[in-house]
C-alpha positions in Angstrom: -0.2 0.0 0.0 1.3 3.5 -0.8 0.2 6.8 0.3 -2.3 8.7 -1.7 -0.6 11.3 -3.8 -1.6 14.9 -4.4 -4.4 15.0 -2.0 -5.4 18.3 -0.5 -4.2 19.1 3.0 -8.1 19.2 4.3 -8.4 15.6 3.1 -9.7 13.1 5.7 -9.4 9.5 4.9 -12.6 7.8 5.4 -12.9 4.3 7.4 -15.8 2.1 7.6 -15.9 0.0 10.6 -18.0 -3.3 10.6 -18.6 -5.2 13.8 -19.8 -8.7 13.0 -22.1 -11.4 14.8 -22.6 -11.2 18.5 -20.6 -8.1 19.0 -23.8 -6.3 19.9 -23.5 -8.7 23.1 -20.4 -7.3 24.3 -20.4 -6.5 28.0 -22.5 -9.6 28.8 -21.1 -12.1 26.3 -18.3 -14.2 27.9 -16.6 -11.5 30.2 -13.7 -13.8 30.7 -12.8 -13.6 27.0 -14.2 -10.2 26.0 -14.2 -8.4 29.3 -17.0 -6.0 30.3 -16.4 -3.4 27.7 -19.9 -2.7 25.8 -20.1 -2.0 22.1 -21.1 1.6 22.7 -17.8 2.1 24.5 -15.8 0.5 21.8 -17.5 2.9 19.3 -17.0 5.8 21.5 -13.3 5.1 21.6 -13.1 4.4 17.8 -14.8 7.8 17.1 -12.4 9.8 19.7 -9.3 8.1 18.2 -10.5 8.8 14.5 -11.1 12.6 15.5 -7.4 12.6 16.8 -6.3 11.2 13.6 -8.3 13.4 11.4 -10.4 10.4 10.1 -13.9 10.2 9.1 -15.6 7.0 10.3 -18.8 5.3 9.9 -19.6 2.3 12.0 -22.1 -0.5 11.8 -23.0 -3.8 13.6 -24.7 -6.8 12.0 -25.1 -10.5 12.7 -25.6 -11.3 8.9 -23.1 -12.5 6.5 -24.8 -11.2 3.4 -25.2 -7.8 5.0 -21.3 -7.7 5.7 -20.8 -8.4 2.0 -23.2 -5.9 0.9 -21.4 -3.3 3.0 -18.1 -4.1 1.5 -19.5 -3.8 -1.9 -21.7 -0.8 -1.5 -19.3 1.2 0.9 -16.1 0.5 -1.3 -17.1 3.6 -3.2 -17.2 5.9 0.0 -14.4 4.4 2.0 -10.7 4.5 1.7 -10.2 1.7 4.2 -12.3 -0.7 6.3 -11.9 -2.2 9.7 -13.7 -5.5 10.2 -14.2 -7.7 13.2 -16.0 -10.6 11.3 -16.5 -12.6 14.4 -17.1 -16.3 13.8 -17.3 -15.6 10.1 -13.5 -15.2 10.3 -13.1 -18.9 10.5 -15.2 -20.1 7.5 -16.7 -17.4 5.4 -15.0 -17.5 1.9 -17.7 -15.1 0.7 -16.4 -12.3 2.9 -13.0 -13.3 2.0 -13.9 -13.1 -1.7 -15.6 -9.7 -1.0 -12.5 -8.3 0.6 -10.4 -9.4 -2.3 -12.7 -7.9 -4.9 -12.9 -4.5 -3.4 -9.2 -3.6 -3.6 -9.3 -1.4 -0.6 -7.3 -1.8 2.5 -9.2 -3.8 5.1 -7.6 -4.5 8.6 -9.0 -7.6 10.3 -9.5 -7.1 14.2 -10.3 -9.4 17.1 -10.9 -8.5 20.7 -9.4 -11.8 21.9 -6.2 -13.7 20.7 -7.8 -16.0 18.3 -4.5 -18.0 18.2 -5.0 -18.9 21.9 -8.3 -20.1 21.9 -10.2 -23.2 20.5 -8.4 -24.8 17.6 -11.3 -23.8 15.1 -10.9 -20.1 16.2 -7.3 -20.1 15.2 -8.0 -20.2 11.6 -8.7 -16.9 9.6 -9.8 -17.5 6.0 -9.7 -13.7 5.4 -6.2 -13.0 6.9 -4.4 -13.3 3.5 -6.5 -10.8 1.7 -6.4 -8.2 4.5 -3.7 -5.4 4.8 -3.0 -6.4 8.6 -4.5 -8.5 11.4 -4.7 -7.1 14.8 -5.9 -9.3 17.7 -5.7 -9.8 21.5 -6.0 -6.3 22.6 -9.6 -6.0 23.5 -10.9 -2.6 22.3 -7.3 -1.2 21.6 -7.3 -3.7 18.6 -9.6 -1.2 16.7 -7.5 1.9 17.7 -4.4 0.2 16.5 -6.1 -0.5 13.1 -7.2 3.1 12.9 -3.4 4.0 13.5 -2.5 1.5 11.0 -4.8 2.9 8.3 -4.1 6.5 9.2 -0.4 5.8 8.3 -1.1 4.1 5.2 -4.0 6.3 3.7 -3.3 9.9 4.7 -0.8 12.3 2.7 2.4 13.2 4.3 2.2 16.8 5.8 
């Protein structure tokens, strides 16, 4: 990935964040694995960090695989980059993988937990190879690190 050339100094990279299945239950779902952080708090942190980095963000949560694919397709015309936590779809959704590969926009895969220290089936990411980066195991900080990554790779040099 290279920096985008000749962009005006007022340019704000646009990042679309997709939270996948069951992330709406953060705060109550398996607190040992995910902590007590709610999705609202995660989103507040994302918005705050995005403002600090001069990024424009839109955030959505869905439990539906087809909706994730539709969002990737439709929002590719708006977004400069995506952050996606595909939840359990990480481990088997070749359809999401194909959508990420097809849009040709940087996508950062994030996970709140360390998927490589969990059950065997969770250690597989079928989308990892088509993503620009994969960040995991840092709870809500995973998203903030993804914003940092995209800010470094999408915004012009001052």
